[in-house]
MITOR-697573 format. One record per residue (C-alpha): residue number from 1; residue in one letter; z, x, y. Coordinates in pm, 1 decimal, decimal comma. Each point is the difference from the previous one (the first is absolute). Example, Ala and Ser with C-alpha at 12.3 -4.5 7.8 and 13.67 -1.06 7.14 Angstrom:
// MITOR-697573
<pt><num>1</num><residuo>A</residuo><up>780,0</up><east>1230,0</east><north>-450,0</north></pt>
<pt><num>2</num><residuo>S</residuo><up>-66,0</up><east>137,0</east><north>344,0</north></pt>
//
This chain:
// MITOR-697573
<pt><num>1</num><residuo>M</residuo><up>-1221,0</up><east>-149,5</east><north>2474,5</north></pt>
<pt><num>2</num><residuo>W</residuo><up>364,6</up><east>-94,2</east><north>49,6</north></pt>
<pt><num>3</num><residuo>E</residuo><up>281,4</up><east>-113,5</east><north>-228,7</north></pt>
<pt><num>4</num><residuo>K</residuo><up>323,1</up><east>-168,6</east><north>103,0</north></pt>
<pt><num>5</num><residuo>C</residuo><up>313,0</up><east>101,0</east><north>-188,3</north></pt>
<pt><num>6</num><residuo>P</residuo><up>157,3</up><east>-314,5</east><north>-149,1</north></pt>
<pt><num>7</num><residuo>N</residuo><up>344,6</up><east>158,3</east><north>24,1</north></pt>
<pt><num>8</num><residuo>C</residuo><up>28,6</up><east>136,8</east><north>355,1</north></pt>
<pt><num>9</num><residuo>G</residuo><up>-307,3</up><east>-152,6</east><north>162,1</north></pt>
<pt><num>10</num><residuo>K</residuo><up>-146,0</up><east>335,5</east><north>107,1</north></pt>
<pt><num>11</num><residuo>V</residuo><up>-380,8</up><east>-3,2</east><north>33,2</north></pt>
<pt><num>12</num><residuo>I</residuo><up>-141,2</up><east>307,4</east><north>-175,6</north></pt>
<pt><num>13</num><residuo>Y</residuo><up>-346,0</up><east>154,2</east><north>24,1</north></pt>
<pt><num>14</num><residuo>M</residuo><up>-144,8</up><east>-33,4</east><north>-352,3</north></pt>
<pt><num>15</num><residuo>E</residuo><up>-110,8</up><east>362,7</east><north>-21,0</north></pt>
<pt><num>16</num><residuo>D</residuo><up>351,9</up><east>114,2</east><north>86,1</north></pt>
<pt><num>17</num><residuo>L</residuo><up>145,9</up><east>-238,4</east><north>-256,3</north></pt>
<pt><num>18</num><residuo>M</residuo><up>-226,3</up><east>132,2</east><north>-275,0</north></pt>
<pt><num>19</num><residuo>E</residuo><up>85,6</up><east>360,8</east><north>90,1</north></pt>
<pt><num>20</num><residuo>N</residuo><up>366,0</up><east>-97,6</east><north>-28,4</north></pt>
<pt><num>21</num><residuo>H</residuo><up>-57,2</up><east>-129,0</east><north>-354,2</north></pt>
<pt><num>22</num><residuo>K</residuo><up>25,7</up><east>-359,4</east><north>127,5</north></pt>
<pt><num>23</num><residuo>V</residuo><up>362,2</up><east>40,5</east><north>107,3</north></pt>
<pt><num>24</num><residuo>C</residuo><up>95,1</up><east>-135,5</east><north>343,0</north></pt>
<pt><num>25</num><residuo>P</residuo><up>78,8</up><east>298,1</east><north>227,3</north></pt>
<pt><num>26</num><residuo>G</residuo><up>243,0</up><east>-217,4</east><north>195,8</north></pt>
<pt><num>27</num><residuo>C</residuo><up>230,0</up><east>-146,6</east><north>-263,8</north></pt>
<pt><num>28</num><residuo>G</residuo><up>-113,1</up><east>151,5</east><north>-331,7</north></pt>
<pt><num>29</num><residuo>Y</residuo><up>-127,1</up><east>-329,0</east><north>-143,1</north></pt>
<pt><num>30</num><residuo>H</residuo><up>-210,2</up><east>66,7</east><north>-309,6</north></pt>
<pt><num>31</num><residuo>F</residuo><up>-322,5</up><east>-199,4</east><north>1,6</north></pt>
<pt><num>32</num><residuo>R</residuo><up>-142,5</up><east>-92,6</east><north>-338,3</north></pt>
<pt><num>33</num><residuo>I</residuo><up>-275,4</up><east>234,2</east><north>-118,2</north></pt>
<pt><num>34</num><residuo>T</residuo><up>-268,2</up><east>-2,5</east><north>-269,5</north></pt>
<pt><num>35</num><residuo>G</residuo><up>17,1</up><east>186,2</east><north>-329,4</north></pt>
<pt><num>36</num><residuo>R</residuo><up>-266,7</up><east>245,4</east><north>122,0</north></pt>
<pt><num>37</num><residuo>Q</residuo><up>196,8</up><east>70,3</east><north>316,3</north></pt>
<pt><num>38</num><residuo>R</residuo><up>312,4</up><east>53,9</east><north>-208,0</north></pt>
<pt><num>39</num><residuo>I</residuo><up>-176,6</up><east>262,1</east><north>-209,6</north></pt>
<pt><num>40</num><residuo>N</residuo><up>-153,9</up><east>167,7</east><north>305,3</north></pt>
<pt><num>41</num><residuo>Y</residuo><up>340,3</up><east>19,2</east><north>170,9</north></pt>
<pt><num>42</num><residuo>T</residuo><up>184,5</up><east>132,7</east><north>-305,1</north></pt>
<pt><num>43</num><residuo>V</residuo><up>-226,1</up><east>194,2</east><north>-238,1</north></pt>
<pt><num>44</num><residuo>D</residuo><up>-126,2</up><east>348,2</east><north>87,4</north></pt>
<pt><num>45</num><residuo>E</residuo><up>-345,6</up><east>-20,5</east><north>157,7</north></pt>
<pt><num>46</num><residuo>G</residuo><up>-286,7</up><east>34,5</east><north>-246,4</north></pt>
<pt><num>47</num><residuo>T</residuo><up>218,9</up><east>-9,1</east><north>-312,6</north></pt>
<pt><num>48</num><residuo>F</residuo><up>-3,7</up><east>-369,5</east><north>-93,7</north></pt>
<pt><num>49</num><residuo>E</residuo><up>-224,1</up><east>-93,0</east><north>-292,0</north></pt>
<pt><num>50</num><residuo>E</residuo><up>-11,0</up><east>-370,6</east><north>-71,5</north></pt>
<pt><num>51</num><residuo>F</residuo><up>-33,1</up><east>-134,8</east><north>-352,8</north></pt>
<pt><num>52</num><residuo>N</residuo><up>-55,7</up><east>-349,7</east><north>-144,0</north></pt>
<pt><num>53</num><residuo>G</residuo><up>-135,5</up><east>-109,9</east><north>337,7</north></pt>
<pt><num>54</num><residuo>R</residuo><up>-224,4</up><east>-263,6</east><north>-157,6</north></pt>
<pt><num>55</num><residuo>V</residuo><up>260,7</up><east>-176,7</east><north>-212,0</north></pt>
<pt><num>56</num><residuo>M</residuo><up>6,1</up><east>-365,2</east><north>101,7</north></pt>
<pt><num>57</num><residuo>G</residuo><up>136,9</up><east>-321,8</east><north>-144,2</north></pt>
<pt><num>58</num><residuo>G</residuo><up>-157,0</up><east>-336,0</east><north>-66,6</north></pt>
<pt><num>59</num><residuo>N</residuo><up>118,4</up><east>-358,0</east><north>14,0</north></pt>
<pt><num>60</num><residuo>P</residuo><up>187,6</up><east>-51,0</east><north>-330,5</north></pt>
<pt><num>61</num><residuo>L</residuo><up>126,1</up><east>-347,8</east><north>94,7</north></pt>
<pt><num>62</num><residuo>D</residuo><up>-321,0</up><east>-121,1</east><north>166,9</north></pt>
<pt><num>63</num><residuo>F</residuo><up>207,4</up><east>-49,7</east><north>314,1</north></pt>
<pt><num>64</num><residuo>P</residuo><up>-209,0</up><east>-190,6</east><north>257,0</north></pt>
<pt><num>65</num><residuo>G</residuo><up>-136,2</up><east>220,9</east><north>277,0</north></pt>
<pt><num>66</num><residuo>Y</residuo><up>154,2</up><east>320,4</east><north>-139,1</north></pt>
<pt><num>67</num><residuo>E</residuo><up>-331,5</up><east>183,3</east><north>-44,1</north></pt>
<pt><num>68</num><residuo>E</residuo><up>-82,9</up><east>-67,1</east><north>364,4</north></pt>
<pt><num>69</num><residuo>K</residuo><up>340,8</up><east>132,9</east><north>111,2</north></pt>
<pt><num>70</num><residuo>L</residuo><up>-49,3</up><east>316,0</east><north>-205,3</north></pt>
<pt><num>71</num><residuo>K</residuo><up>-348,9</up><east>56,0</east><north>140,4</north></pt>
<pt><num>72</num><residuo>S</residuo><up>126,0</up><east>-48,9</east><north>353,5</north></pt>
<pt><num>73</num><residuo>A</residuo><up>285,2</up><east>247,7</east><north>-55,9</north></pt>
<pt><num>74</num><residuo>R</residuo><up>-236,0</up><east>255,5</east><north>-154,9</north></pt>
<pt><num>75</num><residuo>D</residuo><up>-245,8</up><east>-32,5</east><north>287,3</north></pt>
<pt><num>76</num><residuo>F</residuo><up>278,2</up><east>28,5</east><north>259,4</north></pt>
<pt><num>77</num><residuo>T</residuo><up>180,4</up><east>301,5</east><north>-149,8</north></pt>
<pt><num>78</num><residuo>G</residuo><up>-273,1</up><east>176,9</east><north>-195,4</north></pt>
<pt><num>79</num><residuo>L</residuo><up>237,1</up><east>15,2</east><north>-297,5</north></pt>
<pt><num>80</num><residuo>S</residuo><up>-38,7</up><east>-138,0</east><north>-352,6</north></pt>
<pt><num>81</num><residuo>D</residuo><up>356,5</up><east>-134,0</east><north>15,3</north></pt>
<pt><num>82</num><residuo>A</residuo><up>333,3</up><east>48,9</east><north>174,9</north></pt>
<pt><num>83</num><residuo>V</residuo><up>82,4</up><east>359,0</east><north>-100,9</north></pt>
<pt><num>84</num><residuo>I</residuo><up>-161,4</up><east>343,4</east><north>26,2</north></pt>
<pt><num>85</num><residuo>T</residuo><up>80,7</up><east>258,2</east><north>-268,8</north></pt>
<pt><num>86</num><residuo>G</residuo><up>-80,1</up><east>367,6</east><north>-32,1</north></pt>
<pt><num>87</num><residuo>T</residuo><up>125,5</up><east>355,4</east><north>-9,0</north></pt>
<pt><num>88</num><residuo>G</residuo><up>75,4</up><east>218,3</east><north>299,5</north></pt>
<pt><num>89</num><residuo>K</residuo><up>236,5</up><east>249,8</east><north>152,6</north></pt>
<pt><num>90</num><residuo>I</residuo><up>289,9</up><east>-69,5</east><north>234,7</north></pt>
<pt><num>91</num><residuo>G</residuo><up>113,9</up><east>314,5</east><north>174,6</north></pt>
<pt><num>92</num><residuo>G</residuo><up>-187,4</up><east>196,6</east><north>-264,3</north></pt>
<pt><num>93</num><residuo>N</residuo><up>175,0</up><east>-180,5</east><north>-286,8</north></pt>
<pt><num>94</num><residuo>P</residuo><up>-235,6</up><east>-176,3</east><north>-245,3</north></pt>
<pt><num>95</num><residuo>A</residuo><up>79,4</up><east>-362,7</east><north>-83,8</north></pt>
<pt><num>96</num><residuo>V</residuo><up>-150,6</up><east>-329,5</east><north>-104,3</north></pt>
<pt><num>97</num><residuo>V</residuo><up>3,8</up><east>-237,7</east><north>297,7</north></pt>
<pt><num>98</num><residuo>C</residuo><up>-29,5</up><east>-379,7</east><north>16,5</north></pt>
<pt><num>99</num><residuo>A</residuo><up>-27,3</up><east>-176,6</east><north>335,7</north></pt>
<pt><num>100</num><residuo>M</residuo><up>12,0</up><east>-378,1</east><north>4,0</north></pt>
<pt><num>101</num><residuo>D</residuo><up>-194,1</up><east>-177,7</east><north>274,8</north></pt>
<pt><num>102</num><residuo>G</residuo><up>151,4</up><east>-303,0</east><north>170,6</north></pt>
<pt><num>103</num><residuo>F</residuo><up>-333,5</up><east>-94,1</east><north>156,6</north></pt>
<pt><num>104</num><residuo>F</residuo><up>-135,4</up><east>-94,9</east><north>-344,1</north></pt>
<pt><num>105</num><residuo>M</residuo><up>155,2</up><east>-342,7</east><north>-64,0</north></pt>
<pt><num>106</num><residuo>M</residuo><up>335,2</up><east>126,4</east><north>135,9</north></pt>
<pt><num>107</num><residuo>G</residuo><up>17,2</up><east>268,9</east><north>-268,0</north></pt>
<pt><num>108</num><residuo>S</residuo><up>57,8</up><east>-261,9</east><north>-269,1</north></pt>
<pt><num>109</num><residuo>M</residuo><up>8,7</up><east>127,8</east><north>-358,1</north></pt>
<pt><num>110</num><residuo>G</residuo><up>-249,8</up><east>-136,5</east><north>-248,0</north></pt>
<pt><num>111</num><residuo>A</residuo><up>-148,7</up><east>143,4</east><north>-317,4</north></pt>
<pt><num>112</num><residuo>A</residuo><up>-206,1</up><east>263,0</east><north>183,9</north></pt>
<pt><num>113</num><residuo>V</residuo><up>296,6</up><east>134,3</east><north>199,0</north></pt>
<pt><num>114</num><residuo>G</residuo><up>216,3</up><east>16,5</east><north>-312,8</north></pt>
<pt><num>115</num><residuo>E</residuo><up>-278,0</up><east>171,8</east><north>-194,3</north></pt>
<pt><num>116</num><residuo>K</residuo><up>-69,9</up><east>258,0</east><north>270,6</north></pt>
<pt><num>117</num><residuo>I</residuo><up>365,9</up><east>92,0</east><north>44,9</north></pt>
<pt><num>118</num><residuo>T</residuo><up>52,6</up><east>16,2</east><north>-377,5</north></pt>
<pt><num>119</num><residuo>R</residuo><up>-298,0</up><east>232,9</east><north>-34,3</north></pt>
<pt><num>120</num><residuo>A</residuo><up>136,7</up><east>211,1</east><north>284,3</north></pt>
<pt><num>121</num><residuo>V</residuo><up>334,3</up><east>35,6</east><north>-177,8</north></pt>
<pt><num>122</num><residuo>E</residuo><up>-180,9</up><east>93,0</east><north>-321,4</north></pt>
<pt><num>123</num><residuo>K</residuo><up>-203,7</up><east>258,3</east><north>193,5</north></pt>
<pt><num>124</num><residuo>A</residuo><up>323,6</up><east>149,4</east><north>134,3</north></pt>
<pt><num>125</num><residuo>I</residuo><up>130,3</up><east>30,1</east><north>-356,3</north></pt>
<pt><num>126</num><residuo>E</residuo><up>-326,8</up><east>156,0</east><north>-115,2</north></pt>
<pt><num>127</num><residuo>L</residuo><up>-6,2</up><east>255,4</east><north>283,8</north></pt>
<pt><num>128</num><residuo>K</residuo><up>378,9</up><east>52,3</east><north>-2,5</north></pt>
<pt><num>129</num><residuo>L</residuo><up>18,8</up><east>-90,3</east><north>368,4</north></pt>
<pt><num>130</num><residuo>P</residuo><up>248,7</up><east>-199,1</east><north>208,6</north></pt>
<pt><num>131</num><residuo>I</residuo><up>-114,7</up><east>-335,7</east><north>137,1</north></pt>
<pt><num>132</num><residuo>V</residuo><up>54,5</up><east>-146,2</east><north>347,1</north></pt>
<pt><num>133</num><residuo>I</residuo><up>-59,4</up><east>-372,7</east><north>55,8</north></pt>
<pt><num>134</num><residuo>F</residuo><up>-12,8</up><east>-154,7</east><north>347,3</north></pt>
<pt><num>135</num><residuo>T</residuo><up>79,0</up><east>-368,8</east><north>-34,1</north></pt>
<pt><num>136</num><residuo>V</residuo><up>-97,5</up><east>-290,1</east><north>224,3</north></pt>
<pt><num>137</num><residuo>S</residuo><up>-29,3</up><east>-340,4</east><north>-158,6</north></pt>
<pt><num>138</num><residuo>G</residuo><up>58,5</up><east>-371,1</east><north>24,6</north></pt>
<pt><num>139</num><residuo>G</residuo><up>74,2</up><east>3,0</east><north>-374,7</north></pt>
<pt><num>140</num><residuo>A</residuo><up>-184,4</up><east>-114,8</east><north>-310,9</north></pt>
<pt><num>141</num><residuo>R</residuo><up>-335,4</up><east>-167,8</east><north>71,4</north></pt>
<pt><num>142</num><residuo>M</residuo><up>41,9</up><east>-373,5</east><north>-54,7</north></pt>
<pt><num>143</num><residuo>Q</residuo><up>-370,5</up><east>-55,3</east><north>-75,0</north></pt>
<pt><num>144</num><residuo>E</residuo><up>40,4</up><east>197,8</east><north>-323,3</north></pt>
<pt><num>145</num><residuo>G</residuo><up>320,7</up><east>-167,4</east><north>-114,1</north></pt>
<pt><num>146</num><residuo>L</residuo><up>159,3</up><east>149,8</east><north>-309,8</north></pt>
<pt><num>147</num><residuo>V</residuo><up>-263,8</up><east>274,0</east><north>-11,5</north></pt>
<pt><num>148</num><residuo>S</residuo><up>135,4</up><east>136,5</east><north>328,8</north></pt>
<pt><num>149</num><residuo>L</residuo><up>361,7</up><east>-29,3</east><north>-114,4</north></pt>
<pt><num>150</num><residuo>M</residuo><up>-83,1</up><east>200,9</east><north>-313,7</north></pt>
<pt><num>151</num><residuo>Q</residuo><up>-86,4</up><east>296,4</east><north>221,7</north></pt>
<pt><num>152</num><residuo>M</residuo><up>369,7</up><east>39,7</east><north>86,9</north></pt>
<pt><num>153</num><residuo>A</residuo><up>83,5</up><east>83,9</east><north>-361,5</north></pt>
<pt><num>154</num><residuo>K</residuo><up>-321,3</up><east>195,5</east><north>-50,4</north></pt>
<pt><num>155</num><residuo>V</residuo><up>58,5</up><east>241,0</east><north>287,6</north></pt>
<pt><num>156</num><residuo>S</residuo><up>372,8</up><east>24,9</east><north>-75,9</north></pt>
<pt><num>157</num><residuo>G</residuo><up>-81,1</up><east>94,1</east><north>-361,2</north></pt>
<pt><num>158</num><residuo>A</residuo><up>-231,8</up><east>276,4</east><north>117,5</north></pt>
<pt><num>159</num><residuo>L</residuo><up>272,4</up><east>129,9</east><north>233,0</north></pt>
<pt><num>160</num><residuo>A</residuo><up>243,0</up><east>6,8</east><north>-292,0</north></pt>
<pt><num>161</num><residuo>R</residuo><up>-242,1</up><east>233,1</east><north>-179,1</north></pt>
<pt><num>162</num><residuo>L</residuo><up>-22,8</up><east>212,8</east><north>315,7</north></pt>
<pt><num>163</num><residuo>N</residuo><up>379,1</up><east>25,5</east><north>2,2</north></pt>
<pt><num>164</num><residuo>E</residuo><up>3,4</up><east>100,7</east><north>-365,7</north></pt>
<pt><num>165</num><residuo>A</residuo><up>-247,0</up><east>276,1</east><north>87,6</north></pt>
<pt><num>166</num><residuo>G</residuo><up>251,2</up><east>131,8</east><north>256,4</north></pt>
<pt><num>167</num><residuo>L</residuo><up>-228,5</up><east>-54,2</east><north>299,4</north></pt>
<pt><num>168</num><residuo>L</residuo><up>100,8</up><east>-94,8</east><north>353,8</north></pt>
<pt><num>169</num><residuo>Y</residuo><up>-73,3</up><east>-344,1</east><north>148,6</north></pt>
<pt><num>170</num><residuo>I</residuo><up>41,0</up><east>-58,2</east><north>373,9</north></pt>
<pt><num>171</num><residuo>T</residuo><up>-49,4</up><east>-336,8</east><north>168,5</north></pt>
<pt><num>172</num><residuo>V</residuo><up>-49,5</up><east>-52,1</east><north>372,6</north></pt>
<pt><num>173</num><residuo>L</residuo><up>72,4</up><east>-359,6</east><north>99,5</north></pt>
<pt><num>174</num><residuo>T</residuo><up>-193,8</up><east>-120,3</east><north>304,4</north></pt>
<pt><num>175</num><residuo>D</residuo><up>-13,6</up><east>-327,7</east><north>188,9</north></pt>
<pt><num>176</num><residuo>P</residuo><up>0,9</up><east>-236,8</east><north>-182,5</north></pt>
<pt><num>177</num><residuo>T</residuo><up>91,4</up><east>72,2</east><north>-362,5</north></pt>
<pt><num>178</num><residuo>T</residuo><up>91,9</up><east>-329,6</east><north>-164,0</north></pt>
<pt><num>179</num><residuo>G</residuo><up>-21,3</up><east>-220,0</east><north>-308,3</north></pt>
<pt><num>180</num><residuo>G</residuo><up>-101,1</up><east>131,1</east><north>-340,1</north></pt>
<pt><num>181</num><residuo>V</residuo><up>-82,1</up><east>347,7</east><north>131,5</north></pt>
<pt><num>182</num><residuo>T</residuo><up>358,1</up><east>37,8</east><north>125,9</north></pt>
<pt><num>183</num><residuo>A</residuo><up>128,6</up><east>-145,9</east><north>-326,5</north></pt>
<pt><num>184</num><residuo>S</residuo><up>-184,3</up><east>262,8</east><north>-204,7</north></pt>
<pt><num>185</num><residuo>F</residuo><up>-144,8</up><east>340,7</east><north>83,6</north></pt>
<pt><num>186</num><residuo>A</residuo><up>95,8</up><east>17,8</east><north>369,3</north></pt>
<pt><num>187</num><residuo>M</residuo><up>370,0</up><east>30,9</east><north>-85,6</north></pt>
<pt><num>188</num><residuo>L</residuo><up>-39,5</up><east>220,5</east><north>-307,6</north></pt>
<pt><num>189</num><residuo>G</residuo><up>-54,4</up><east>328,0</east><north>184,6</north></pt>
<pt><num>190</num><residuo>D</residuo><up>213,2</up><east>302,6</east><north>-77,5</north></pt>
<pt><num>191</num><residuo>I</residuo><up>7,8</up><east>35,3</east><north>377,9</north></pt>
<pt><num>192</num><residuo>I</residuo><up>-56,4</up><east>-306,0</east><north>222,1</north></pt>
<pt><num>193</num><residuo>L</residuo><up>-101,1</up><east>54,5</east><north>361,7</north></pt>
<pt><num>194</num><residuo>A</residuo><up>-79,7</up><east>-263,1</east><north>262,4</north></pt>
<pt><num>195</num><residuo>E</residuo><up>-158,5</up><east>-17,0</east><north>342,9</north></pt>
<pt><num>196</num><residuo>P</residuo><up>221,2</up><east>-118,4</east><north>287,8</north></pt>
<pt><num>197</num><residuo>D</residuo><up>59,4</up><east>-376,7</east><north>23,8</north></pt>
<pt><num>198</num><residuo>A</residuo><up>-216,0</up><east>-72,7</east><north>-305,7</north></pt>
<pt><num>199</num><residuo>L</residuo><up>48,3</up><east>-346,9</east><north>-147,6</north></pt>
<pt><num>200</num><residuo>I</residuo><up>110,8</up><east>46,7</east><north>-362,3</north></pt>
<pt><num>201</num><residuo>G</residuo><up>105,0</up><east>-279,8</east><north>-231,1</north></pt>
<pt><num>202</num><residuo>F</residuo><up>-88,9</up><east>-238,8</east><north>-277,5</north></pt>
<pt><num>203</num><residuo>A</residuo><up>23,0</up><east>-360,1</east><north>124,9</north></pt>
<pt><num>204</num><residuo>G</residuo><up>-4,6</up><east>-106,9</east><north>362,6</north></pt>
<pt><num>205</num><residuo>K</residuo><up>314,2</up><east>-54,1</east><north>206,3</north></pt>
<pt><num>206</num><residuo>R</residuo><up>-26,5</up><east>-379,2</east><north>9,7</north></pt>
<pt><num>207</num><residuo>V</residuo><up>-53,9</up><east>-19,9</east><north>-376,1</north></pt>
<pt><num>208</num><residuo>I</residuo><up>307,0</up><east>212,7</east><north>-69,6</north></pt>
<pt><num>209</num><residuo>E</residuo><up>219,7</up><east>-185,9</east><north>248,7</north></pt>
<pt><num>210</num><residuo>S</residuo><up>-98,7</up><east>-337,8</east><north>-143,4</north></pt>
<pt><num>211</num><residuo>T</residuo><up>77,8</up><east>128,2</east><north>-350,3</north></pt>
<pt><num>212</num><residuo>V</residuo><up>336,0</up><east>168,5</east><north>60,9</north></pt>
<pt><num>213</num><residuo>K</residuo><up>105,8</up><east>-243,2</east><north>275,2</north></pt>
<pt><num>214</num><residuo>Q</residuo><up>112,3</up><east>285,8</east><north>224,5</north></pt>
<pt><num>215</num><residuo>T</residuo><up>-107,8</up><east>143,3</east><north>332,7</north></pt>
<pt><num>216</num><residuo>L</residuo><up>-128,8</up><east>352,4</east><north>-52,0</north></pt>
<pt><num>217</num><residuo>P</residuo><up>56,3</up><east>295,8</east><north>237,3</north></pt>
<pt><num>218</num><residuo>E</residuo><up>-259,5</up><east>70,6</east><north>266,9</north></pt>
<pt><num>219</num><residuo>G</residuo><up>-250,9</up><east>259,5</east><north>-117,9</north></pt>
<pt><num>220</num><residuo>F</residuo><up>127,6</up><east>-1,4</east><north>-358,8</north></pt>
<pt><num>221</num><residuo>Q</residuo><up>-350,8</up><east>66,5</east><north>-133,2</north></pt>
<pt><num>222</num><residuo>R</residuo><up>-78,3</up><east>287,9</east><north>232,2</north></pt>
<pt><num>223</num><residuo>A</residuo><up>-9,5</up><east>364,0</east><north>-107,9</north></pt>
<pt><num>224</num><residuo>E</residuo><up>310,0</up><east>93,2</east><north>201,2</north></pt>
<pt><num>225</num><residuo>F</residuo><up>214,3</up><east>-264,2</east><north>-173,0</north></pt>
<pt><num>226</num><residuo>L</residuo><up>-127,2</up><east>106,2</east><north>-342,4</north></pt>
<pt><num>227</num><residuo>L</residuo><up>79,2</up><east>363,6</east><north>79,9</north></pt>
<pt><num>228</num><residuo>E</residuo><up>354,6</up><east>-100,7</east><north>92,3</north></pt>
<pt><num>229</num><residuo>K</residuo><up>36,9</up><east>-182,0</east><north>-334,0</north></pt>
<pt><num>230</num><residuo>G</residuo><up>-146,7</up><east>281,5</east><north>-209,2</north></pt>
<pt><num>231</num><residuo>F</residuo><up>-332,7</up><east>-156,7</east><north>-97,7</north></pt>
<pt><num>232</num><residuo>V</residuo><up>-198,2</up><east>259,3</east><north>197,5</north></pt>
<pt><num>233</num><residuo>D</residuo><up>62,4</up><east>375,6</east><north>0,0</north></pt>
<pt><num>234</num><residuo>A</residuo><up>-133,1</up><east>78,8</east><north>347,7</north></pt>
<pt><num>235</num><residuo>I</residuo><up>-190,8</up><east>-148,9</east><north>292,7</north></pt>
<pt><num>236</num><residuo>V</residuo><up>-275,4</up><east>232,8</east><north>113,7</north></pt>
<pt><num>237</num><residuo>P</residuo><up>-215,8</up><east>-56,7</east><north>311,0</north></pt>
<pt><num>238</num><residuo>R</residuo><up>-374,1</up><east>18,2</east><north>-62,7</north></pt>
<pt><num>239</num><residuo>H</residuo><up>-42,4</up><east>334,1</east><north>180,9</north></pt>
<pt><num>240</num><residuo>E</residuo><up>261,6</up><east>158,7</east><north>-224,2</north></pt>
<pt><num>241</num><residuo>L</residuo><up>-123,5</up><east>-136,5</east><north>-332,8</north></pt>
<pt><num>242</num><residuo>P</residuo><up>-243,0</up><east>282,8</east><north>-86,1</north></pt>
<pt><num>243</num><residuo>G</residuo><up>271,0</up><east>260,7</east><north>53,3</north></pt>
<pt><num>244</num><residuo>A</residuo><up>267,1</up><east>-201,2</east><north>-181,2</north></pt>
<pt><num>245</num><residuo>L</residuo><up>-225,9</up><east>-63,1</east><north>-299,8</north></pt>
<pt><num>246</num><residuo>A</residuo><up>-112,5</up><east>363,5</east><north>-7,2</north></pt>
<pt><num>247</num><residuo>G</residuo><up>361,9</up><east>112,0</east><north>-9,3</north></pt>
<pt><num>248</num><residuo>L</residuo><up>90,0</up><east>-237,1</east><north>-281,8</north></pt>
<pt><num>249</num><residuo>L</residuo><up>-308,2</up><east>89,8</east><north>-202,9</north></pt>
<pt><num>250</num><residuo>S</residuo><up>59,3</up><east>374,2</east><north>39,3</north></pt>
<pt><num>251</num><residuo>L</residuo><up>361,0</up><east>-40,0</east><north>-113,9</north></pt>
<pt><num>252</num><residuo>H</residuo><up>-114,2</up><east>-175,5</east><north>-316,5</north></pt>
<pt><num>253</num><residuo>Q</residuo><up>-291,6</up><east>222,4</east><north>-91,3</north></pt>
<pt><num>254</num><residuo>R</residuo><up>-17,8</up><east>85,7</east><north>-368,1</north></pt>
<pt><num>255</num><residuo>E</residuo><up>-201,2</up><east>256,5</east><north>-188,9</north></pt>
<pt><num>256</num><residuo>V</residuo><up>-304,8</up><east>-144,4</east><north>-172,2</north></pt>
<pt><num>257</num><residuo>T</residuo><up>-53,1</up><east>154,8</east><north>-340,9</north></pt>
<pt><num>258</num><residuo>A</residuo><up>-344,4</up><east>19,2</east><north>-151,5</north></pt>
//
């Protein structure tokens, strides 16, 4: 019934926290949320239509115990894999929407995630719609090895075709967005937004420091630091995201010819 904020220590009644879109009313800390919650908080009520909801991957490398991990994640989240895709309206503006889910194996990207996002991009091209992708990921899924790494090029290739079609691509980076997802489609948006204090990066701090033999600045992989260095266009609190996305989508509306 209660949740303690890990940032300020405030104890929050769960119902109040959910009504506040899982943002601490005391300090503004953004709790991690599911892909379904993301869609409910952002997309106009009653407009979201999911597609490719049953796409799921296998175990291409016969990795020990992987099938059990997948089954556990599917039972826990109710999802086929770590992303939800569909069409909907944001502030009345139609778009294709992808929401990754960090509660499914930390949002890691395997063949199913790459396939679903690629199909979503292709659907945007087909319907002549912009696409919005909410990212949260620990990176490429190690249990699928090279198959998971191939998804970086696969999704990026689809986004290149979207760009050639003159369609808008917006990414919203949430906590955490790391690894191969950061190194591919997360940072390819025409407009890149981020939630406050989101962890964004490729390798971990200790890995980088041991490689470059330097001490890195505090918070160098947080959204605010990336905004300062030009990697992110804007930091938008969760409550303001629907309005911010609606404004951007309305500015980039284009006539659809038959």
